[in-house]
MMTF fields as JSON, N, C-alpha, C and O atoms, coordinates in Angstrom:
{
  "mmtfVersion": "1.0.0",
  "mmtfProducer": "UNKNOWN",
  "numBonds": 379,
  "numAtoms": 380,
  "numGroups": 95,
  "numChains": 1,
  "numModels": 1,
  "chainsPerModel": [1],
  "groupsPerChain": [95],
  "chainIdList": ["A"],
  "bondAtomList": [4, 2, 8, 6, 12, 10, 16, 14, 20, 18, 24, 22, 28, 26, 32, 30, 36, 34, 40, 38, 44, 42, 48, 46, 52, 50, 56, 54, 60, 58, 64, 62, 68, 66, 72, 70, 76, 74, 80, 78, 84, 82, 88, 86, 92, 90, 96, 94, 100, 98, 104, 102, 108, 106, 112, 110, 116, 114, 120, 118, 124, 122, 128, 126, 132, 130, 136, 134, 140, 138, 144, 142, 148, 146, 152, 150, 156, 154, 160, 158, 164, 162, 168, 166, 172, 170, 176, 174, 180, 178, 184, 182, 188, 186, 192, 190, 196, 194, 200, 198, 204, 202, 208, 206, 212, 210, 216, 214, 220, 218, 224, 222, 228, 226, 232, 230, 236, 234, 240, 238, 244, 242, 248, 246, 252, 250, 256, 254, 260, 258, 264, 262, 268, 266, 272, 270, 276, 274, 280, 278, 284, 282, 288, 286, 292, 290, 296, 294, 300, 298, 304, 302, 308, 306, 312, 310, 316, 314, 320, 318, 324, 322, 328, 326, 332, 330, 336, 334, 340, 338, 344, 342, 348, 346, 352, 350, 356, 354, 360, 358, 364, 362, 368, 366, 372, 370, 376, 374],
  "bondOrderList": [1, 1, 1, 1, 1, 1, 1, 1, 1, 1, 1, 1, 1, 1, 1, 1, 1, 1, 1, 1, 1, 1, 1, 1, 1, 1, 1, 1, 1, 1, 1, 1, 1, 1, 1, 1, 1, 1, 1, 1, 1, 1, 1, 1, 1, 1, 1, 1, 1, 1, 1, 1, 1, 1, 1, 1, 1, 1, 1, 1, 1, 1, 1, 1, 1, 1, 1, 1, 1, 1, 1, 1, 1, 1, 1, 1, 1, 1, 1, 1, 1, 1, 1, 1, 1, 1, 1, 1, 1, 1, 1, 1, 1, 1],
  "groupList": [{"groupName": "LYS", "atomNameList": ["N", "CA", "C", "O"], "elementList": ["N", "C", "C", "O"], "formalChargeList": [0, 0, 0, 0], "bondAtomList": [1, 0, 2, 1, 3, 2], "bondOrderList": [1, 1, 2], "singleLetterCode": "K", "chemCompType": "L-PEPTIDE LINKING"}, {"groupName": "PHE", "atomNameList": ["N", "CA", "C", "O"], "elementList": ["N", "C", "C", "O"], "formalChargeList": [0, 0, 0, 0], "bondAtomList": [1, 0, 2, 1, 3, 2], "bondOrderList": [1, 1, 2], "singleLetterCode": "F", "chemCompType": "L-PEPTIDE LINKING"}, {"groupName": "GLU", "atomNameList": ["N", "CA", "C", "O"], "elementList": ["N", "C", "C", "O"], "formalChargeList": [0, 0, 0, 0], "bondAtomList": [1, 0, 2, 1, 3, 2], "bondOrderList": [1, 1, 2], "singleLetterCode": "E", "chemCompType": "L-PEPTIDE LINKING"}, {"groupName": "ASN", "atomNameList": ["N", "CA", "C", "O"], "elementList": ["N", "C", "C", "O"], "formalChargeList": [0, 0, 0, 0], "bondAtomList": [1, 0, 2, 1, 3, 2], "bondOrderList": [1, 1, 2], "singleLetterCode": "N", "chemCompType": "L-PEPTIDE LINKING"}, {"groupName": "GLY", "atomNameList": ["N", "CA", "C", "O"], "elementList": ["N", "C", "C", "O"], "formalChargeList": [0, 0, 0, 0], "bondAtomList": [1, 0, 2, 1, 3, 2], "bondOrderList": [1, 1, 2], "singleLetterCode": "G", "chemCompType": "PEPTIDE LINKING"}, {"groupName": "TYR", "atomNameList": ["N", "CA", "C", "O"], "elementList": ["N", "C", "C", "O"], "formalChargeList": [0, 0, 0, 0], "bondAtomList": [1, 0, 2, 1, 3, 2], "bondOrderList": [1, 1, 2], "singleLetterCode": "Y", "chemCompType": "L-PEPTIDE LINKING"}, {"groupName": "ASP", "atomNameList": ["N", "CA", "C", "O"], "elementList": ["N", "C", "C", "O"], "formalChargeList": [0, 0, 0, 0], "bondAtomList": [1, 0, 2, 1, 3, 2], "bondOrderList": [1, 1, 2], "singleLetterCode": "D", "chemCompType": "L-PEPTIDE LINKING"}, {"groupName": "ILE", "atomNameList": ["N", "CA", "C", "O"], "elementList": ["N", "C", "C", "O"], "formalChargeList": [0, 0, 0, 0], "bondAtomList": [1, 0, 2, 1, 3, 2], "bondOrderList": [1, 1, 2], "singleLetterCode": "I", "chemCompType": "L-PEPTIDE LINKING"}, {"groupName": "ARG", "atomNameList": ["N", "CA", "C", "O"], "elementList": ["N", "C", "C", "O"], "formalChargeList": [0, 0, 0, 0], "bondAtomList": [1, 0, 2, 1, 3, 2], "bondOrderList": [1, 1, 2], "singleLetterCode": "R", "chemCompType": "L-PEPTIDE LINKING"}, {"groupName": "PRO", "atomNameList": ["N", "CA", "C", "O"], "elementList": ["N", "C", "C", "O"], "formalChargeList": [0, 0, 0, 0], "bondAtomList": [1, 0, 2, 1, 3, 2], "bondOrderList": [1, 1, 2], "singleLetterCode": "P", "chemCompType": "L-PEPTIDE LINKING"}, {"groupName": "LEU", "atomNameList": ["N", "CA", "C", "O"], "elementList": ["N", "C", "C", "O"], "formalChargeList": [0, 0, 0, 0], "bondAtomList": [1, 0, 2, 1, 3, 2], "bondOrderList": [1, 1, 2], "singleLetterCode": "L", "chemCompType": "L-PEPTIDE LINKING"}, {"groupName": "TRP", "atomNameList": ["N", "CA", "C", "O"], "elementList": ["N", "C", "C", "O"], "formalChargeList": [0, 0, 0, 0], "bondAtomList": [1, 0, 2, 1, 3, 2], "bondOrderList": [1, 1, 2], "singleLetterCode": "W", "chemCompType": "L-PEPTIDE LINKING"}, {"groupName": "THR", "atomNameList": ["N", "CA", "C", "O"], "elementList": ["N", "C", "C", "O"], "formalChargeList": [0, 0, 0, 0], "bondAtomList": [1, 0, 2, 1, 3, 2], "bondOrderList": [1, 1, 2], "singleLetterCode": "T", "chemCompType": "L-PEPTIDE LINKING"}, {"groupName": "HIS", "atomNameList": ["N", "CA", "C", "O"], "elementList": ["N", "C", "C", "O"], "formalChargeList": [0, 0, 0, 0], "bondAtomList": [1, 0, 2, 1, 3, 2], "bondOrderList": [1, 1, 2], "singleLetterCode": "H", "chemCompType": "L-PEPTIDE LINKING"}, {"groupName": "GLN", "atomNameList": ["N", "CA", "C", "O"], "elementList": ["N", "C", "C", "O"], "formalChargeList": [0, 0, 0, 0], "bondAtomList": [1, 0, 2, 1, 3, 2], "bondOrderList": [1, 1, 2], "singleLetterCode": "Q", "chemCompType": "L-PEPTIDE LINKING"}, {"groupName": "VAL", "atomNameList": ["N", "CA", "C", "O"], "elementList": ["N", "C", "C", "O"], "formalChargeList": [0, 0, 0, 0], "bondAtomList": [1, 0, 2, 1, 3, 2], "bondOrderList": [1, 1, 2], "singleLetterCode": "V", "chemCompType": "L-PEPTIDE LINKING"}, {"groupName": "ALA", "atomNameList": ["N", "CA", "C", "O"], "elementList": ["N", "C", "C", "O"], "formalChargeList": [0, 0, 0, 0], "bondAtomList": [1, 0, 2, 1, 3, 2], "bondOrderList": [1, 1, 2], "singleLetterCode": "A", "chemCompType": "L-PEPTIDE LINKING"}, {"groupName": "SER", "atomNameList": ["N", "CA", "C", "O"], "elementList": ["N", "C", "C", "O"], "formalChargeList": [0, 0, 0, 0], "bondAtomList": [1, 0, 2, 1, 3, 2], "bondOrderList": [1, 1, 2], "singleLetterCode": "S", "chemCompType": "L-PEPTIDE LINKING"}, {"groupName": "MET", "atomNameList": ["N", "CA", "C", "O"], "elementList": ["N", "C", "C", "O"], "formalChargeList": [0, 0, 0, 0], "bondAtomList": [1, 0, 2, 1, 3, 2], "bondOrderList": [1, 1, 2], "singleLetterCode": "M", "chemCompType": "L-PEPTIDE LINKING"}],
  "groupTypeList": [0, 1, 2, 0, 3, 4, 5, 5, 1, 3, 6, 7, 7, 8, 9, 10, 7, 11, 4, 3, 6, 3, 7, 8, 12, 13, 5, 0, 14, 3, 7, 1, 15, 16, 17, 17, 8, 9, 7, 10, 8, 3, 15, 2, 2, 12, 9, 7, 7, 6, 10, 10, 13, 9, 6, 18, 10, 14, 16, 0, 18, 12, 2, 15, 18, 3, 4, 2, 1, 4, 15, 8, 1, 16, 16, 3, 17, 10, 0, 3, 17, 10, 12, 10, 16, 10, 0, 3, 8, 1, 0, 0, 10, 3, 16],
  "groupIdList": [1, 2, 3, 4, 5, 6, 7, 8, 9, 10, 11, 12, 13, 14, 15, 16, 17, 18, 19, 20, 21, 22, 23, 24, 25, 26, 27, 28, 29, 30, 31, 32, 33, 34, 35, 36, 37, 38, 39, 40, 41, 42, 43, 44, 45, 46, 47, 48, 49, 50, 51, 52, 53, 54, 55, 56, 57, 58, 59, 60, 61, 62, 63, 64, 65, 66, 67, 68, 69, 70, 71, 72, 73, 74, 75, 76, 77, 78, 79, 80, 81, 82, 83, 84, 85, 86, 87, 88, 89, 90, 91, 92, 93, 94, 95],
  "secStructList": [7, 6, 4, 4, 4, 6, 7, 3, 3, 3, 7, 7, 1, 2, 2, 2, 2, 6, 6, 7, 6, 6, 1, 7, 2, 2, 2, 2, 2, 2, 7, 7, 3, 3, 3, 1, 1, 7, 1, 1, 1, 1, 4, 4, 4, 1, 7, 7, 7, 7, 1, 7, 7, 2, 2, 2, 2, 2, 2, 2, 2, 2, 2, 2, 2, 6, 6, 7, 1, 7, 2, 2, 2, 2, 2, 2, 2, 2, 2, 2, 2, 2, 2, 2, 2, 2, 2, 2, 2, 2, 2, 2, 2, 2, 7],
  "xCoordList": [-15.343, -14.799, -14.298, -14.48, -13.687, -13.14, -14.23, -14.086, -15.315, -16.376, -17.056, -17.498, -17.149, -17.715, -16.918, -17.469, -15.624, -14.731, -14.404, -13.475, -15.164, -14.987, -13.883, -13.411, -13.466, -12.422, -12.933, -13.889, -12.279, -12.61, -11.436, -10.279, -11.741, -10.744, -10.615, -11.56, -9.449, -9.206, -8.176, -6.992, -8.621, -7.741, -7.255, -7.622, -6.426, -6.004, -4.575, -4.163, -3.815, -2.41, -2.242, -1.499, -2.924, -2.731, -3.004, -2.239, -4.058, -4.249, -3.068, -2.824, -2.34, -1.204, 0.057, 0.895, 0.202, 1.446, 1.275, 2.261, 0.048, -0.263, 0.658, 1.098, 0.951, 1.764, 3.226, 3.948, 3.69, 5.066, 5.987, 5.885, 6.887, 7.801, 8.883, 9.584, 9.036, 10.06, 9.574, 10.342, 8.315, 7.735, 7.479, 6.956, 7.846, 7.672, 6.197, 5.316, 5.97, 4.609, 3.747, 2.583, 4.29, 3.443, 2.979, 1.914, 3.751, 3.273, 2.16, 1.144, 2.36, 1.34, 0.03, -1.045, 0.109, -1.08, -1.787, -3.017, -1.042, -1.622, -1.703, -2.275, -1.169, -1.135, -2.477, -3.113, -2.889, -4.087, -3.962, -3.024, -4.886, -4.881, -6.162, -7.258, -6.025, -7.176, -7.212, -6.193, -8.385, -8.502, -9.831, -10.768, -9.894, -11.123, -12.189, -13.364, -11.775, -12.712, -12.341, -11.175, -13.328, -12.975, -12.065, -12.267, -11.07, -10.132, -10.775, -10.516, -11.604, -12.326, -13.714, -14.208, -14.337, -15.682, -16.647, -17.486, -16.513, -17.397, -16.527, -15.75, -16.658, -15.836, -16.018, -15.1, -17.197, -17.464, -16.585, -16.45, -15.986, -15.104, -13.806, -13.099, -13.497, -12.264, -12.569, -13.041, -12.311, -12.582, -11.565, -10.364, -12.032, -11.14, -10.681, -11.494, -9.374, -8.822, -8.92, -8.151, -9.851, -10.1, -9.582, -10.341, -8.283, -7.647, -6.333, -5.746, -5.885, -4.541, -3.608, -3.825, -2.569, -1.641, -1.02, -0.646, -0.904, -0.345, 1.039, 1.341, 1.885, 3.217, 3.114, 3.885, 2.155, 1.969, 1.441, 1.859, 0.524, 0.004, 1.14, 1.235, 1.982, 3.105, 4.045, 4.516, 4.321, 5.206, 4.603, 5.31, 3.304, 2.635, 2.607, 2.795, 2.376, 2.371, 3.759, 3.877, 4.801, 6.173, 6.431, 7.051, 5.946, 6.098, 5.432, 6.009, 4.229, 3.504, 4.266, 4.436, 4.72, 5.42, 6.743, 7.187, 7.373, 8.647, 8.448, 9.421, 7.195, 6.919, 7.1, 7.205, 7.137, 7.341, 6.047, 6.077, 4.942, 3.651, 2.948, 2.704, 2.625, 1.955, 1.027, 0.72, 0.585, -0.368, 0.229, -0.452, 1.484, 2.118, 2.171, 1.887, 2.53, 2.589, 1.195, 1.027, 0.191, -1.182, -1.705, -2.351, -1.432, -1.887, -1.23, -1.891, 0.034, 0.745, 0.198, 0.032, -0.078, -0.653, -2.034, -2.359, -2.836, -4.161, -4.058, -4.793, -3.144, -2.938, -2.558, -3.099, -1.632, -1.197, -2.337, -2.489, -3.132, -4.262, -5.306, -5.826, -5.617, -6.595, -6.098, -6.869, -4.833, -4.253, -4.373, -4.783, -4.02, -4.109, -5.557, -5.835, -6.471, -7.887, -8.419, -9.148, -8.062, -8.515, -7.933, -8.637, -6.65, -6.03, -6.761, -7.056, -7.051, -7.761, -9.165, -9.624, -9.849, -11.199, -11.185, -12.027, -10.223, -10.146, -9.77, -10.242, -8.929, -8.581, -9.832, -10.03, -10.68, -11.91, -12.854, -13.5, -12.941, -13.831, -13.372, -14.191, -12.05, -11.484, -11.34, -10.98, -11.613, -11.44, -12.616, -12.631],
  "yCoordList": [-0.893, -2.165, -2.065, -2.999, -0.981, -0.855, -0.982, -1.733, -0.254, -0.247, -1.606, -1.982, -2.341, -3.692, -4.59, -5.492, -4.336, -5.148, -4.496, -4.917, -3.472, -2.851, -1.811, -1.494, -1.277, -0.254, 1.026, 1.016, 2.109, 3.409, 3.898, 3.727, 4.504, 5.123, 6.57, 7.348, 6.935, 8.287, 8.967, 8.632, 9.908, 10.624, 11.904, 13.013, 11.726, 12.874, 13.313, 14.389, 12.499, 12.833, 13.523, 14.499, 13.027, 13.59, 15.085, 15.796, 15.6, 17.053, 17.848, 18.987, 17.231, 17.917, 17.875, 18.773, 16.843, 16.662, 16.826, 16.77, 17.027, 17.041, 17.971, 17.605, 19.135, 20.109, 20.145, 21.047, 19.197, 19.194, 18.524, 17.32, 19.303, 18.779, 17.874, 17.202, 17.841, 17.002, 15.574, 14.732, 15.296, 13.964, 13.334, 13.985, 12.075, 11.379, 11.303, 11.152, 11.413, 11.501, 10.31, 10.491, 9.092, 7.932, 7.932, 7.39, 8.529, 8.666, 9.709, 9.502, 10.832, 11.887, 11.366, 11.761, 10.487, 9.962, 8.897, 8.871, 8.028, 6.795, 6.656, 5.675, 7.571, 7.371, 7.714, 8.71, 6.881, 7.115, 6.295, 5.51, 6.468, 5.733, 4.91, 5.442, 3.613, 2.745, 2.474, 2.139, 2.621, 2.414, 1.745, 1.767, 1.156, 0.483, 1.476, 1.127, 2.706, 3.786, 5.003, 5.192, 5.826, 7.045, 7.927, 8.065, 8.518, 9.36, 10.692, 11.227, 11.227, 12.456, 12.102, 11.005, 13.005, 12.743, 12.385, 11.496, 13.083, 12.847, 12.525, 13.365, 11.31, 10.896, 11.85, 12.037, 12.451, 13.379, 14.627, 15.343, 14.899, 16.059, 15.872, 16.841, 14.631, 14.334, 14.173, 13.115, 15.197, 15.049, 14.11, 14.249, 13.164, 12.237, 12.903, 13.366, 12.94, 13.512, 12.441, 11.48, 12.601, 11.612, 12.152, 12.347, 12.385, 12.96, 12.262, 11.633, 12.381, 11.941, 13.106, 14.219, 12.844, 13.922, 14.472, 13.695, 15.789, 16.39, 15.857, 15.711, 15.564, 15.017, 13.621, 13.273, 12.819, 11.478, 11.552, 10.784, 12.477, 12.675, 13.071, 12.546, 13.978, 14.416, 13.256, 13.123, 12.418, 11.264, 10.299, 9.783, 10.051, 9.145, 9.737, 9.02, 11.029, 11.677, 11.609, 11.425, 11.756, 11.646, 10.236, 10.061, 9.217, 7.839, 7.647, 7.028, 8.175, 8.044, 8.743, 8.185, 9.959, 10.735, 10.088, 10.23, 9.379, 8.712, 7.308, 6.597, 6.907, 5.588, 4.456, 3.296, 4.779, 3.745, 3.009, 1.958, 3.541, 2.914, 2.733, 3.705, 1.515, 1.259, 0.072, -0.386, -0.42, -1.524, -2.777, -3.471, -3.07, -4.269, -4.193, -5.178, -3.041, -2.866, -3.018, -3.689, -2.397, -2.464, -3.9, -4.344, -4.623, -6.004, -6.88, -7.73, -6.686, -7.453, -7.134, -8.038, -5.88, -5.487, -6.11, -6.576, -6.119, -6.722, -8.219, -8.757, -8.884, -10.327, -10.613, -11.534, -9.833, -10.032, -9.78, -10.515, -8.751, -8.439, -9.544, -9.934, -10.053, -11.133, -12.413, -13.116, -12.715, -13.902, -13.812, -14.771, -12.671, -12.474, -12.564, -13.186, -11.952, -11.984, -13.416, -13.811, -14.189, -15.578, -16.424, -17.25, -16.228, -16.961, -16.658, -17.57, -15.403, -15.015, -15.606, -16.049, -15.616, -16.173, -17.657, -18.133, -18.403, -19.835, -20.13, -21.114, -19.296, -19.458, -19.365, -20.173, -18.374, -18.188, -19.372, -19.802, -19.906, -21.027, -22.295, -23.11, -22.459, -23.651, -23.533, -24.504, -22.371, -22.181, -22.722, -22.643],
  "zCoordList": [-7.804, -7.352, -5.919, -5.138, -5.57, -4.228, -3.179, -2.214, -3.364, -2.363, -2.252, -1.166, -3.34, -3.286, -2.348, -1.717, -2.264, -1.434, -0.096, 0.594, 0.268, 1.572, 1.652, 2.744, 0.514, 0.505, -0.146, -0.922, 0.188, -0.39, -1.212, -0.827, -2.341, -3.211, -2.767, -2.894, -2.245, -1.754, -2.642, -2.601, -3.432, -4.361, -3.674, -4.064, -2.649, -1.844, -2.129, -1.696, -2.848, -3.106, -4.454, -4.562, -5.479, -6.828, -6.906, -7.559, -6.271, -6.359, -5.784, -6.182, -4.844, -4.226, -5.089, -4.998, -5.927, -6.685, -8.191, -8.925, -8.669, -10.104, -10.9, -11.99, -10.391, -11.125, -10.72, -11.143, -9.916, -9.419, -10.433, -10.669, -11.034, -12.054, -11.478, -12.235, -10.155, -9.525, -9.279, -8.813, -9.586, -9.38, -10.74, -11.644, -10.882, -12.165, -12.544, -11.698, -13.834, -14.359, -13.97, -13.612, -14.033, -13.736, -12.288, -11.992, -11.371, -9.99, -9.922, -9.259, -10.613, -10.609, -11.181, -10.729, -12.166, -12.831, -11.998, -11.953, -11.347, -10.825, -9.303, -8.827, -8.535, -7.094, -6.44, -6.786, -5.499, -4.702, -3.43, -3.287, -2.518, -1.263, -1.187, -1.367, -0.921, -0.669, 0.832, 1.434, 1.428, 2.872, 3.201, 2.403, 4.38, 4.794, 5.256, 5.365, 5.525, 5.867, 5.038, 4.692, 4.719, 3.973, 4.82, 6.027, 4.184, 4.916, 5.284, 6.361, 4.405, 4.707, 5.216, 4.956, 5.928, 6.436, 5.32, 5.461, 4.225, 3.09, 1.881, 1.428, 1.361, 0.222, -0.953, -1.751, -1.06, -2.154, -2.075, -3.067, -0.913, -0.77, -1.556, -1.831, -1.916, -2.628, -4.107, -4.521, -4.914, -6.346, -6.982, -6.75, -7.775, -8.464, -9.761, -10.561, -9.95, -11.172, -12.243, -12.238, -13.151, -14.193, -15.526, -16.476, -15.568, -16.746, -17.023, -16.143, -18.249, -18.594, -18.307, -18.784, -17.525, -17.187, -18.469, -19.348, -18.595, -19.819, -20.189, -21.374, -19.2, -19.491, -20.103, -20.997, -19.617, -20.157, -21.587, -22.453, -21.821, -23.175, -24.123, -25.232, -23.695, -24.523, -24.829, -25.958, -23.835, -24.049, -25.06, -25.926, -24.956, -25.902, -27.308, -28.29, -27.404, -28.718, -29.351, -30.562, -28.55, -29.051, -29.573, -30.622, -28.83, -29.293, -30.656, -31.55, -30.809, -32.07, -33.192, -34.275, -32.93, -33.961, -34.358, -35.497, -33.425, -33.711, -34.281, -34.531, -34.486, -35.042, -34.053, -34.451, -32.755, -31.746, -31.414, -30.774, -31.835, -31.569, -32.893, -33.608, -33.223, -34.487, -34.368, -33.268, -35.505, -35.541, -34.906, -34.151, -35.202, -34.639, -33.113, -32.432, -32.583, -31.13, -30.53, -29.512, -31.156, -30.653, -30.684, -29.735, -31.764, -31.875, -30.812, -30.216, -30.576, -29.556, -28.166, -27.347, -27.895, -26.608, -26.415, -25.323, -27.461, -27.396, -27.121, -26.294, -27.817, -27.608, -26.164, -25.552, -25.613, -24.229, -23.247, -22.272, -23.497, -22.613, -22.642, -21.597, -23.835, -23.948, -23.29, -22.637, -23.457, -22.825, -21.308, -20.654, -20.759, -19.312, -18.835, -17.81, -19.565, -19.184, -19.195, -18.285, -20.21, -20.283, -19.163, -18.582, -18.852, -17.739, -16.437, -15.665, -16.193, -14.971, -14.936, -13.883, -16.072, -16.144, -15.82, -15.058, -16.401, -16.147, -14.703, -14.132, -14.104, -12.691, -11.832, -10.924, -12.121, -11.352, -11.537, -10.581, -12.761, -13.029, -12.323, -11.897, -12.202, -11.586, -10.067, -9.402, -9.526, -8.069, -7.29, -6.062]
}
């Protein structure tokens, strides 16, 4: 999607902070740089980390084990996602 809109996905920060315990997990998982030009000469030089951070996996497993995630939560999340998707679709149709 980025390249279609003239941007490059540069995964240059996560490899530097992935194992740093002083940085919150959601930053380690989700941070990247979008730019109008590739930051490195060859975009292929930047490997994209396509993994779930181990700390995030542990947090989700703890939620499951504590009963914080169940069918009701999943159904509610699905409902919210579908509602948002439909709103966005109708916005595009009416634009």
